[in-house]
C-alpha positions as CSV (number, residue, x, y, z in Angstrom):
1,X,1.4,-32.9,-3.7
2,X,-1.9,-31.1,-4.5
3,X,-2.2,-30.0,-0.9
4,X,1.3,-28.5,-0.9
5,X,0.5,-26.7,-4.1
6,X,-2.8,-25.4,-2.6
7,X,-1.0,-24.0,0.5
8,X,1.7,-22.3,-1.6
9,X,-1.0,-20.7,-3.9
10,X,-3.1,-19.8,-0.8
11,X,-0.2,-18.1,0.9
12,X,0.8,-16.2,-2.3
13,X,-2.8,-14.9,-2.6
14,X,-3.0,-13.9,1.1
15,X,0.4,-12.2,1.1
16,X,-0.4,-10.3,-2.1
17,X,-3.8,-9.2,-0.7
18,X,-2.6,-8.2,2.8
19,X,-1.4,-4.7,2.1
20,X,-0.7,-2.6,5.2
21,X,-1.3,1.1,5.5
22,X,0.9,2.9,8.0
23,X,0.2,6.4,6.8
24,X,-1.8,8.9,8.9
25,X,-5.3,9.8,7.9
26,X,-7.0,12.3,10.2
27,X,-10.7,13.0,10.6
28,X,-13.5,13.8,13.0
29,X,-14.7,10.2,13.6
30,X,-13.0,6.8,13.2
31,X,-15.2,6.0,10.2
32,X,-14.4,9.2,8.4
33,X,-10.7,8.6,9.0
34,X,-10.8,5.1,7.3
35,X,-12.8,6.6,4.5
36,X,-10.3,9.4,4.1
37,X,-7.5,6.8,4.0
38,X,-9.1,5.5,0.9
39,X,-9.5,8.9,-0.7
40,X,-6.0,10.1,0.1
41,X,-3.9,7.0,0.1
42,X,-5.8,4.7,-2.3
43,X,-6.3,2.1,0.5
44,X,-9.5,0.1,0.7
45,X,-12.9,1.7,-0.1
46,X,-15.2,1.3,3.0
47,X,-18.3,-0.8,2.2
48,X,-19.5,-1.6,5.7
49,X,-18.2,-1.0,9.2
50,X,-18.8,-4.1,11.3
51,X,-17.7,-2.8,14.7
52,X,-15.6,-0.2,16.4
53,X,-13.8,-1.8,19.4
54,X,-12.7,0.6,22.2
55,X,-9.1,-0.1,23.3
56,X,-9.0,2.8,25.7
57,X,-10.3,6.4,25.8
58,X,-8.0,7.4,22.9
59,X,-7.6,4.3,20.8
60,X,-10.1,2.1,18.8
61,X,-9.9,-0.8,16.4
62,X,-12.2,-0.7,13.4
63,X,-13.3,-3.9,11.7
64,X,-14.8,-3.3,8.3
65,X,-15.5,-4.7,4.8
66,X,-13.8,-2.9,2.0
67,X,-12.8,-3.2,-1.6
68,X,-9.2,-3.0,-2.7
69,X,-8.0,-3.5,-6.2
70,X,-11.5,-4.8,-7.2
71,X,-11.5,-7.5,-4.5
72,X,-13.8,-7.4,-1.5
73,X,-12.2,-8.4,1.9
74,X,-12.2,-7.7,5.6
75,X,-9.9,-5.0,7.0
76,X,-8.8,-4.1,10.5
77,X,-7.6,-0.6,11.4
78,X,-6.2,0.9,14.6
79,X,-7.0,4.6,15.2
80,X,-5.7,7.1,17.8
81,X,-7.6,10.1,19.0
82,X,-5.4,13.2,18.9
83,X,-5.3,16.1,21.3
84,X,-7.5,18.2,18.9
85,X,-10.2,15.4,19.1
86,X,-9.5,14.2,15.5
87,X,-8.9,10.5,14.7
88,X,-5.8,9.2,13.0
89,X,-5.4,5.8,11.3
90,X,-2.1,4.4,12.5
91,X,-2.3,0.8,11.1
92,X,-4.7,-0.9,8.7
93,X,-4.5,-4.3,7.1
94,X,-6.5,-6.5,4.8
95,X,-7.1,-10.0,6.2
96,X,-9.1,-11.5,3.2
97,X,-12.4,-13.2,3.5
98,X,-13.3,-15.9,6.0
99,X,-13.0,-19.6,4.9
100,X,-12.0,-23.0,6.3
101,X,-8.6,-22.6,4.8
102,X,-7.6,-19.5,6.8
103,X,-9.0,-20.5,10.2
104,X,-6.0,-20.5,12.6
105,X,-4.0,-18.1,10.4
106,X,-3.1,-14.7,11.8
107,X,-1.8,-11.4,10.5
108,X,0.2,-9.1,12.8
109,X,0.9,-5.3,12.7
110,X,2.9,-3.4,15.3
111,X,-0.4,-2.6,17.1
112,X,-2.5,-5.7,16.8
113,X,-2.8,-9.3,15.7
114,X,-6.0,-10.5,13.9
115,X,-7.5,-13.4,12.0
116,X,-10.6,-15.5,11.6
117,X,-12.2,-18.1,13.9
118,X,-15.3,-20.2,13.8
119,X,-18.4,-18.7,15.3
120,X,-18.6,-21.3,18.1
121,X,-15.0,-21.0,19.3
122,X,-14.5,-19.3,22.6
123,X,-12.3,-16.2,22.6
124,X,-8.7,-16.2,24.0
125,X,-7.8,-13.9,26.9
126,X,-7.5,-10.3,25.8
127,X,-9.1,-11.0,22.4
128,X,-12.1,-9.3,21.0
129,X,-14.5,-11.0,18.5
130,X,-16.5,-9.3,15.8
131,X,-19.3,-10.9,13.7
132,X,-19.2,-10.3,10.0
133,X,-21.7,-11.1,7.2
134,X,-20.6,-14.7,7.2
135,X,-22.5,-16.3,10.1
136,X,-20.1,-19.2,10.3
137,X,-17.0,-17.1,11.1
138,X,-15.9,-14.2,13.3
139,X,-12.9,-11.9,13.2
140,X,-10.7,-11.9,16.3
141,X,-8.4,-9.0,17.3
142,X,-5.8,-8.9,20.0
143,X,-4.2,-5.5,20.8
144,X,-0.4,-5.7,21.2
145,X,0.3,-2.3,22.7
């Protein structure tokens, strides 16, 4: 019974915290674009960029730590490079903080799927891994497009 209550509470917290940004925010670099998303749209304030993963010449995925509504969590954003060499955020989502409870869970946007894995787990095909401050866990990202 307590386990069921825990899972219901956990899912409520995750679903509440996992806000998605689909608005365009354009800037000269991927990091500036996610910082501008905070300034213009009120999305997560960037604390630390962990890694920028190149999808192809005109697309990247940014994994970063941010603060949204006073809560620190990990965010993943997809950015496209426009013809005028500016970067636009197309999708961004908060995935919470890594813990034993959310290993194996995933969150999906139209552009990518992401979640946490233990550090010693091997990556799946077409999946990128990013180390965060927590040395026991990594973020995995799989591009859908």
